[in-house]
All heavy atoms as atom14 arrays in JSON, in Angstrom:
{
  "sequence": "MSDFHQSILTKANAAIAQGDNEWFLSFCTEDTEWTYVGD",
  "atom14_mask": [
    [1, 1, 1, 1, 1, 1, 1, 1, 0, 0, 0, 0, 0, 0],
    [1, 1, 1, 1, 1, 1, 0, 0, 0, 0, 0, 0, 0, 0],
    [1, 1, 1, 1, 1, 1, 1, 1, 0, 0, 0, 0, 0, 0],
    [1, 1, 1, 1, 1, 1, 1, 1, 1, 1, 1, 0, 0, 0],
    [1, 1, 1, 1, 1, 1, 1, 1, 1, 1, 0, 0, 0, 0],
    [1, 1, 1, 1, 1, 1, 1, 1, 1, 0, 0, 0, 0, 0],
    [1, 1, 1, 1, 1, 1, 0, 0, 0, 0, 0, 0, 0, 0],
    [1, 1, 1, 1, 1, 1, 1, 1, 0, 0, 0, 0, 0, 0],
    [1, 1, 1, 1, 1, 1, 1, 1, 0, 0, 0, 0, 0, 0],
    [1, 1, 1, 1, 1, 1, 1, 0, 0, 0, 0, 0, 0, 0],
    [1, 1, 1, 1, 1, 1, 1, 1, 1, 0, 0, 0, 0, 0],
    [1, 1, 1, 1, 1, 0, 0, 0, 0, 0, 0, 0, 0, 0],
    [1, 1, 1, 1, 1, 1, 1, 1, 0, 0, 0, 0, 0, 0],
    [1, 1, 1, 1, 1, 0, 0, 0, 0, 0, 0, 0, 0, 0],
    [1, 1, 1, 1, 1, 0, 0, 0, 0, 0, 0, 0, 0, 0],
    [1, 1, 1, 1, 1, 1, 1, 1, 0, 0, 0, 0, 0, 0],
    [1, 1, 1, 1, 1, 0, 0, 0, 0, 0, 0, 0, 0, 0],
    [1, 1, 1, 1, 1, 1, 1, 1, 1, 0, 0, 0, 0, 0],
    [1, 1, 1, 1, 0, 0, 0, 0, 0, 0, 0, 0, 0, 0],
    [1, 1, 1, 1, 1, 1, 1, 1, 0, 0, 0, 0, 0, 0],
    [1, 1, 1, 1, 1, 1, 1, 1, 0, 0, 0, 0, 0, 0],
    [1, 1, 1, 1, 1, 1, 1, 1, 1, 0, 0, 0, 0, 0],
    [1, 1, 1, 1, 1, 1, 1, 1, 1, 1, 1, 1, 1, 1],
    [1, 1, 1, 1, 1, 1, 1, 1, 1, 1, 1, 0, 0, 0],
    [1, 1, 1, 1, 1, 1, 1, 1, 0, 0, 0, 0, 0, 0],
    [1, 1, 1, 1, 1, 1, 0, 0, 0, 0, 0, 0, 0, 0],
    [1, 1, 1, 1, 1, 1, 1, 1, 1, 1, 1, 0, 0, 0],
    [1, 1, 1, 1, 1, 1, 0, 0, 0, 0, 0, 0, 0, 0],
    [1, 1, 1, 1, 1, 1, 1, 0, 0, 0, 0, 0, 0, 0],
    [1, 1, 1, 1, 1, 1, 1, 1, 1, 0, 0, 0, 0, 0],
    [1, 1, 1, 1, 1, 1, 1, 1, 0, 0, 0, 0, 0, 0],
    [1, 1, 1, 1, 1, 1, 1, 0, 0, 0, 0, 0, 0, 0],
    [1, 1, 1, 1, 1, 1, 1, 1, 1, 0, 0, 0, 0, 0],
    [1, 1, 1, 1, 1, 1, 1, 1, 1, 1, 1, 1, 1, 1],
    [1, 1, 1, 1, 1, 1, 1, 0, 0, 0, 0, 0, 0, 0],
    [1, 1, 1, 1, 1, 1, 1, 1, 1, 1, 1, 1, 0, 0],
    [1, 1, 1, 1, 1, 1, 1, 0, 0, 0, 0, 0, 0, 0],
    [1, 1, 1, 1, 0, 0, 0, 0, 0, 0, 0, 0, 0, 0],
    [1, 1, 1, 1, 1, 1, 1, 1, 0, 0, 0, 0, 0, 0]
  ],
  "atom14_positions": [
    [[0.89, -1.22, 0.02], [0.0, 0.02, -0.02], [0.81, 1.24, -0.01], [1.9, 1.26, 0.76], [-0.94, -0.05, 1.24], [-1.78, 1.18, 1.35], [-2.79, 1.16, 2.87], [-3.66, -0.48, 2.75], [0.0, 0.0, 0.0], [0.0, 0.0, 0.0], [0.0, 0.0, 0.0], [0.0, 0.0, 0.0], [0.0, 0.0, 0.0], [0.0, 0.0, 0.0]],
    [[0.56, 2.19, -0.82], [1.4, 3.43, -0.98], [1.2, 4.31, 0.37], [0.26, 4.13, 1.14], [0.98, 4.21, -2.07], [-0.34, 4.94, -1.86], [0.0, 0.0, 0.0], [0.0, 0.0, 0.0], [0.0, 0.0, 0.0], [0.0, 0.0, 0.0], [0.0, 0.0, 0.0], [0.0, 0.0, 0.0], [0.0, 0.0, 0.0], [0.0, 0.0, 0.0]],
    [[2.19, 5.1, 0.68], [2.06, 6.01, 1.83], [0.91, 6.88, 1.71], [0.26, 7.06, 2.73], [3.36, 6.84, 1.89], [4.64, 6.13, 2.26], [4.48, 5.14, 2.86], [5.72, 6.68, 2.01], [0.0, 0.0, 0.0], [0.0, 0.0, 0.0], [0.0, 0.0, 0.0], [0.0, 0.0, 0.0], [0.0, 0.0, 0.0], [0.0, 0.0, 0.0]],
    [[0.52, 7.32, 0.6], [-0.7, 8.19, 0.26], [-1.97, 7.38, 0.77], [-2.76, 8.02, 1.65], [-0.9, 8.62, -1.04], [-2.11, 9.31, -1.44], [-2.24, 10.63, -0.89], [-3.2, 8.65, -2.01], [-3.47, 11.24, -1.29], [-4.41, 9.31, -2.34], [-4.47, 10.71, -1.9], [0.0, 0.0, 0.0], [0.0, 0.0, 0.0], [0.0, 0.0, 0.0]],
    [[-2.16, 6.26, 0.47], [-3.28, 5.49, 0.71], [-3.17, 5.13, 2.24], [-4.24, 5.16, 2.87], [-3.35, 4.14, -0.14], [-3.71, 4.5, -1.54], [-2.85, 4.06, -2.52], [-4.65, 5.02, -2.18], [-3.33, 4.36, -3.63], [-4.45, 5.01, -3.55], [0.0, 0.0, 0.0], [0.0, 0.0, 0.0], [0.0, 0.0, 0.0], [0.0, 0.0, 0.0]],
    [[-2.16, 4.8, 2.77], [-2.01, 4.47, 4.23], [-2.47, 5.77, 5.01], [-3.1, 5.69, 6.09], [-0.52, 4.18, 4.57], [-0.47, 3.76, 6.09], [-1.17, 2.51, 6.57], [-1.3, 1.62, 5.75], [-1.85, 2.62, 7.66], [0.0, 0.0, 0.0], [0.0, 0.0, 0.0], [0.0, 0.0, 0.0], [0.0, 0.0, 0.0], [0.0, 0.0, 0.0]],
    [[-1.98, 6.88, 4.55], [-2.42, 8.14, 5.25], [-3.92, 8.39, 5.27], [-4.47, 8.8, 6.28], [-1.7, 9.33, 4.54], [-2.08, 10.61, 5.0], [0.0, 0.0, 0.0], [0.0, 0.0, 0.0], [0.0, 0.0, 0.0], [0.0, 0.0, 0.0], [0.0, 0.0, 0.0], [0.0, 0.0, 0.0], [0.0, 0.0, 0.0], [0.0, 0.0, 0.0]],
    [[-4.46, 8.2, 4.02], [-6.03, 8.37, 3.92], [-6.75, 7.29, 4.89], [-7.57, 7.76, 5.64], [-6.53, 8.12, 2.51], [-5.91, 9.2, 1.64], [-8.06, 8.08, 2.44], [-6.4, 10.65, 1.84], [0.0, 0.0, 0.0], [0.0, 0.0, 0.0], [0.0, 0.0, 0.0], [0.0, 0.0, 0.0], [0.0, 0.0, 0.0], [0.0, 0.0, 0.0]],
    [[-6.18, 6.19, 4.98], [-6.93, 5.2, 5.93], [-6.72, 5.58, 7.4], [-7.62, 5.42, 8.1], [-6.32, 3.75, 5.57], [-6.75, 3.12, 4.31], [-6.07, 1.79, 4.11], [-8.28, 2.95, 4.28], [0.0, 0.0, 0.0], [0.0, 0.0, 0.0], [0.0, 0.0, 0.0], [0.0, 0.0, 0.0], [0.0, 0.0, 0.0], [0.0, 0.0, 0.0]],
    [[-5.5, 5.95, 7.64], [-5.26, 6.38, 9.12], [-6.29, 7.65, 9.48], [-6.8, 7.64, 10.6], [-3.86, 6.87, 9.2], [-3.01, 5.79, 9.0], [-3.5, 7.27, 10.68], [0.0, 0.0, 0.0], [0.0, 0.0, 0.0], [0.0, 0.0, 0.0], [0.0, 0.0, 0.0], [0.0, 0.0, 0.0], [0.0, 0.0, 0.0], [0.0, 0.0, 0.0]],
    [[-6.3, 8.53, 8.56], [-7.18, 9.71, 8.76], [-8.65, 9.24, 8.87], [-9.46, 9.85, 9.69], [-6.93, 10.87, 7.65], [-5.6, 11.49, 7.92], [-5.49, 12.44, 6.65], [-4.15, 13.06, 6.75], [-3.91, 13.94, 5.54], [0.0, 0.0, 0.0], [0.0, 0.0, 0.0], [0.0, 0.0, 0.0], [0.0, 0.0, 0.0], [0.0, 0.0, 0.0]],
    [[-9.13, 8.34, 8.06], [-10.36, 7.93, 7.99], [-10.77, 7.18, 9.28], [-11.79, 7.34, 9.84], [-10.63, 6.88, 6.76], [0.0, 0.0, 0.0], [0.0, 0.0, 0.0], [0.0, 0.0, 0.0], [0.0, 0.0, 0.0], [0.0, 0.0, 0.0], [0.0, 0.0, 0.0], [0.0, 0.0, 0.0], [0.0, 0.0, 0.0], [0.0, 0.0, 0.0]],
    [[-9.9, 6.38, 9.87], [-10.06, 5.62, 11.13], [-10.26, 6.57, 12.2], [-10.99, 6.55, 13.08], [-9.0, 4.71, 11.33], [-9.12, 3.34, 10.53], [-10.1, 3.08, 10.05], [-7.93, 2.85, 10.22], [0.0, 0.0, 0.0], [0.0, 0.0, 0.0], [0.0, 0.0, 0.0], [0.0, 0.0, 0.0], [0.0, 0.0, 0.0], [0.0, 0.0, 0.0]],
    [[-9.36, 7.71, 12.2], [-9.41, 8.65, 13.2], [-10.7, 9.47, 13.14], [-11.46, 9.75, 14.27], [-8.3, 9.67, 13.13], [0.0, 0.0, 0.0], [0.0, 0.0, 0.0], [0.0, 0.0, 0.0], [0.0, 0.0, 0.0], [0.0, 0.0, 0.0], [0.0, 0.0, 0.0], [0.0, 0.0, 0.0], [0.0, 0.0, 0.0], [0.0, 0.0, 0.0]],
    [[-11.24, 9.78, 11.91], [-12.44, 10.52, 11.65], [-13.69, 9.71, 12.34], [-14.51, 10.16, 12.97], [-12.69, 10.82, 10.38], [0.0, 0.0, 0.0], [0.0, 0.0, 0.0], [0.0, 0.0, 0.0], [0.0, 0.0, 0.0], [0.0, 0.0, 0.0], [0.0, 0.0, 0.0], [0.0, 0.0, 0.0], [0.0, 0.0, 0.0], [0.0, 0.0, 0.0]],
    [[-13.59, 8.26, 11.98], [-14.83, 7.55, 12.49], [-14.67, 7.41, 13.88], [-15.7, 7.54, 14.66], [-14.66, 6.07, 11.82], [-14.92, 6.28, 10.24], [-15.62, 5.17, 12.37], [-14.78, 4.97, 9.49], [0.0, 0.0, 0.0], [0.0, 0.0, 0.0], [0.0, 0.0, 0.0], [0.0, 0.0, 0.0], [0.0, 0.0, 0.0], [0.0, 0.0, 0.0]],
    [[-13.53, 7.21, 14.52], [-13.34, 7.13, 15.98], [-13.95, 8.43, 16.73], [-14.37, 8.44, 17.76], [-11.95, 6.9, 16.38], [0.0, 0.0, 0.0], [0.0, 0.0, 0.0], [0.0, 0.0, 0.0], [0.0, 0.0, 0.0], [0.0, 0.0, 0.0], [0.0, 0.0, 0.0], [0.0, 0.0, 0.0], [0.0, 0.0, 0.0], [0.0, 0.0, 0.0]],
    [[-13.79, 9.58, 16.0], [-14.24, 10.85, 16.65], [-15.83, 11.17, 16.1], [-16.28, 12.22, 16.46], [-13.36, 12.04, 16.06], [-11.99, 11.94, 16.56], [-11.14, 12.99, 16.04], [-11.44, 13.73, 15.17], [-9.84, 12.93, 16.33], [0.0, 0.0, 0.0], [0.0, 0.0, 0.0], [0.0, 0.0, 0.0], [0.0, 0.0, 0.0], [0.0, 0.0, 0.0]],
    [[-16.34, 10.27, 15.43], [-17.74, 10.42, 14.95], [-17.96, 11.28, 13.88], [-19.0, 11.71, 13.49], [0.0, 0.0, 0.0], [0.0, 0.0, 0.0], [0.0, 0.0, 0.0], [0.0, 0.0, 0.0], [0.0, 0.0, 0.0], [0.0, 0.0, 0.0], [0.0, 0.0, 0.0], [0.0, 0.0, 0.0], [0.0, 0.0, 0.0], [0.0, 0.0, 0.0]],
    [[-16.88, 11.54, 13.1], [-16.95, 12.29, 12.0], [-17.18, 11.47, 10.61], [-16.32, 11.35, 9.86], [-15.69, 13.18, 11.7], [-15.74, 14.21, 10.57], [-16.87, 14.28, 9.89], [-14.92, 14.99, 10.35], [0.0, 0.0, 0.0], [0.0, 0.0, 0.0], [0.0, 0.0, 0.0], [0.0, 0.0, 0.0], [0.0, 0.0, 0.0], [0.0, 0.0, 0.0]],
    [[-18.41, 10.86, 10.56], [-18.65, 9.93, 9.48], [-18.79, 10.66, 8.03], [-18.42, 10.04, 7.11], [-19.97, 9.06, 9.8], [-19.75, 8.29, 11.04], [-18.8, 7.76, 11.25], [-20.87, 8.2, 11.75], [0.0, 0.0, 0.0], [0.0, 0.0, 0.0], [0.0, 0.0, 0.0], [0.0, 0.0, 0.0], [0.0, 0.0, 0.0], [0.0, 0.0, 0.0]],
    [[-19.14, 11.87, 8.07], [-19.29, 12.65, 6.88], [-18.01, 12.7, 6.15], [-17.89, 12.72, 4.9], [-19.96, 13.92, 7.09], [-21.44, 13.78, 7.54], [-22.3, 13.25, 6.36], [-22.06, 13.45, 5.19], [-23.09, 12.36, 6.86], [0.0, 0.0, 0.0], [0.0, 0.0, 0.0], [0.0, 0.0, 0.0], [0.0, 0.0, 0.0], [0.0, 0.0, 0.0]],
    [[-16.87, 13.05, 6.81], [-15.55, 13.23, 6.31], [-15.23, 11.92, 5.64], [-14.68, 11.84, 4.56], [-14.57, 13.63, 7.32], [-13.23, 13.83, 6.65], [-12.72, 15.04, 6.38], [-12.23, 12.92, 6.58], [-11.42, 14.89, 5.87], [-11.05, 13.6, 6.0], [-11.92, 11.6, 6.84], [-9.95, 13.09, 5.66], [-10.71, 11.0, 6.42], [-9.79, 11.62, 5.84]],
    [[-15.4, 10.83, 6.37], [-15.05, 9.49, 5.82], [-15.83, 9.27, 4.67], [-15.36, 8.78, 3.56], [-15.21, 8.39, 6.89], [-15.07, 7.02, 6.38], [-13.83, 6.54, 6.18], [-16.24, 6.22, 6.07], [-13.77, 5.19, 5.59], [-16.16, 4.96, 5.49], [-14.91, 4.37, 5.24], [0.0, 0.0, 0.0], [0.0, 0.0, 0.0], [0.0, 0.0, 0.0]],
    [[-17.17, 9.39, 4.64], [-17.97, 9.16, 3.52], [-17.66, 9.93, 2.28], [-17.96, 9.62, 1.16], [-19.45, 9.27, 3.92], [-19.99, 8.22, 4.91], [-21.36, 8.61, 5.37], [-19.83, 6.81, 4.23], [0.0, 0.0, 0.0], [0.0, 0.0, 0.0], [0.0, 0.0, 0.0], [0.0, 0.0, 0.0], [0.0, 0.0, 0.0], [0.0, 0.0, 0.0]],
    [[-17.12, 11.16, 2.51], [-16.82, 11.93, 1.36], [-15.71, 11.26, 0.4], [-15.54, 11.58, -0.81], [-16.23, 13.44, 1.89], [-14.92, 13.11, 2.4], [0.0, 0.0, 0.0], [0.0, 0.0, 0.0], [0.0, 0.0, 0.0], [0.0, 0.0, 0.0], [0.0, 0.0, 0.0], [0.0, 0.0, 0.0], [0.0, 0.0, 0.0], [0.0, 0.0, 0.0]],
    [[-14.99, 10.29, 0.96], [-14.1, 9.47, 0.1], [-14.6, 8.34, -0.46], [-14.05, 7.68, -1.28], [-12.87, 9.1, 1.0], [-11.82, 10.2, 1.19], [-12.07, 11.02, 2.42], [-10.89, 10.65, 0.35], [-11.33, 12.1, 2.65], [-10.11, 11.72, 0.69], [-10.24, 12.38, 1.84], [0.0, 0.0, 0.0], [0.0, 0.0, 0.0], [0.0, 0.0, 0.0]],
    [[-15.9, 7.94, -0.26], [-16.58, 6.79, -0.76], [-17.27, 7.16, -1.94], [-17.75, 8.28, -2.24], [-17.55, 6.24, 0.26], [-16.8, 5.63, 1.81], [0.0, 0.0, 0.0], [0.0, 0.0, 0.0], [0.0, 0.0, 0.0], [0.0, 0.0, 0.0], [0.0, 0.0, 0.0], [0.0, 0.0, 0.0], [0.0, 0.0, 0.0], [0.0, 0.0, 0.0]],
    [[-17.44, 6.14, -3.02], [-18.16, 6.34, -4.13], [-19.38, 5.37, -4.16], [-19.44, 4.61, -3.3], [-17.26, 6.07, -5.36], [-16.83, 4.65, -5.28], [-15.98, 6.94, -5.36], [0.0, 0.0, 0.0], [0.0, 0.0, 0.0], [0.0, 0.0, 0.0], [0.0, 0.0, 0.0], [0.0, 0.0, 0.0], [0.0, 0.0, 0.0], [0.0, 0.0, 0.0]],
    [[-20.13, 5.51, -5.2], [-21.36, 4.7, -5.3], [-20.97, 3.26, -5.45], [-21.74, 2.35, -5.05], [-22.24, 5.07, -6.38], [-22.86, 6.38, -6.24], [-23.81, 6.72, -7.32], [-24.09, 5.98, -8.21], [-24.13, 8.0, -7.4], [0.0, 0.0, 0.0], [0.0, 0.0, 0.0], [0.0, 0.0, 0.0], [0.0, 0.0, 0.0], [0.0, 0.0, 0.0]],
    [[-19.82, 2.85, -5.84], [-19.42, 1.5, -6.0], [-18.44, 0.88, -4.98], [-17.87, -0.09, -5.09], [-18.75, 1.31, -7.55], [-17.46, 2.13, -7.64], [-17.25, 3.05, -6.87], [-16.77, 1.82, -8.56], [0.0, 0.0, 0.0], [0.0, 0.0, 0.0], [0.0, 0.0, 0.0], [0.0, 0.0, 0.0], [0.0, 0.0, 0.0], [0.0, 0.0, 0.0]],
    [[-18.51, 1.63, -3.85], [-17.58, 1.28, -2.66], [-18.26, -0.12, -2.27], [-19.48, -0.29, -2.12], [-17.75, 2.24, -1.58], [-17.11, 3.44, -2.06], [-16.94, 1.71, -0.35], [0.0, 0.0, 0.0], [0.0, 0.0, 0.0], [0.0, 0.0, 0.0], [0.0, 0.0, 0.0], [0.0, 0.0, 0.0], [0.0, 0.0, 0.0], [0.0, 0.0, 0.0]],
    [[-17.3, -1.05, -1.97], [-17.89, -2.35, -1.49], [-17.19, -2.54, -0.13], [-16.19, -2.33, 0.21], [-17.22, -3.5, -2.35], [-17.88, -3.49, -3.75], [-17.42, -4.71, -4.53], [-16.98, -5.71, -4.13], [-17.45, -4.54, -5.81], [0.0, 0.0, 0.0], [0.0, 0.0, 0.0], [0.0, 0.0, 0.0], [0.0, 0.0, 0.0], [0.0, 0.0, 0.0]],
    [[-18.17, -2.98, 0.81], [-17.82, -3.11, 2.21], [-17.51, -4.73, 2.53], [-18.39, -5.43, 2.0], [-18.92, -2.63, 3.14], [-19.21, -1.27, 2.93], [-20.28, -0.68, 2.19], [-18.46, -0.14, 3.39], [-20.14, 0.67, 2.18], [-19.1, 1.14, 2.91], [-17.28, -0.04, 4.26], [-18.63, 2.35, 3.33], [-16.8, 1.31, 4.5], [-17.48, 2.43, 4.1]],
    [[-16.51, -5.09, 3.13], [-16.24, -6.36, 3.56], [-16.13, -6.39, 5.06], [-15.21, -5.76, 5.58], [-14.92, -6.91, 2.87], [-15.15, -6.8, 1.47], [-14.59, -8.26, 3.26], [0.0, 0.0, 0.0], [0.0, 0.0, 0.0], [0.0, 0.0, 0.0], [0.0, 0.0, 0.0], [0.0, 0.0, 0.0], [0.0, 0.0, 0.0], [0.0, 0.0, 0.0]],
    [[-16.95, -7.1, 5.64], [-16.95, -7.31, 7.21], [-16.19, -8.47, 7.56], [-16.49, -9.56, 7.03], [-18.33, -7.19, 7.68], [-19.08, -5.89, 7.5], [-19.88, -5.78, 6.39], [-18.92, -4.77, 8.32], [-20.54, -4.56, 6.07], [-19.53, -3.63, 8.03], [-20.36, -3.56, 6.91], [-20.96, -2.42, 6.77], [0.0, 0.0, 0.0], [0.0, 0.0, 0.0]],
    [[-15.28, -8.35, 8.44], [-14.46, -9.48, 8.92], [-14.8, -9.67, 10.49], [-14.61, -8.69, 11.12], [-12.94, -9.32, 8.71], [-12.18, -10.45, 9.2], [-12.78, -9.16, 7.26], [0.0, 0.0, 0.0], [0.0, 0.0, 0.0], [0.0, 0.0, 0.0], [0.0, 0.0, 0.0], [0.0, 0.0, 0.0], [0.0, 0.0, 0.0], [0.0, 0.0, 0.0]],
    [[-15.11, -10.75, 10.85], [-15.49, -11.0, 12.23], [-16.79, -10.48, 12.68], [-17.61, -10.44, 11.81], [0.0, 0.0, 0.0], [0.0, 0.0, 0.0], [0.0, 0.0, 0.0], [0.0, 0.0, 0.0], [0.0, 0.0, 0.0], [0.0, 0.0, 0.0], [0.0, 0.0, 0.0], [0.0, 0.0, 0.0], [0.0, 0.0, 0.0], [0.0, 0.0, 0.0]],
    [[-17.05, -10.42, 14.0], [-18.42, -9.98, 14.35], [-18.68, -8.56, 14.13], [-18.06, -7.69, 14.33], [-18.43, -10.34, 15.93], [-18.34, -11.71, 16.16], [-18.76, -12.54, 15.37], [-17.99, -12.09, 17.45], [0.0, 0.0, 0.0], [0.0, 0.0, 0.0], [0.0, 0.0, 0.0], [0.0, 0.0, 0.0], [0.0, 0.0, 0.0], [0.0, 0.0, 0.0]]
  ]
}
C-alpha cells in the first residue's frame, strides 16, 4: 500500500473514532464495496 493510501486510511479511522462519518464518507463512491471480517 502506498504512503498516500495509508495516510488516507489512518485519517479515515481517526475520523470515524471521533464520530466524523461525513468526512469518511466523502471519500466513498457509489461503487464502494464493504467487506466485514469477524463480528
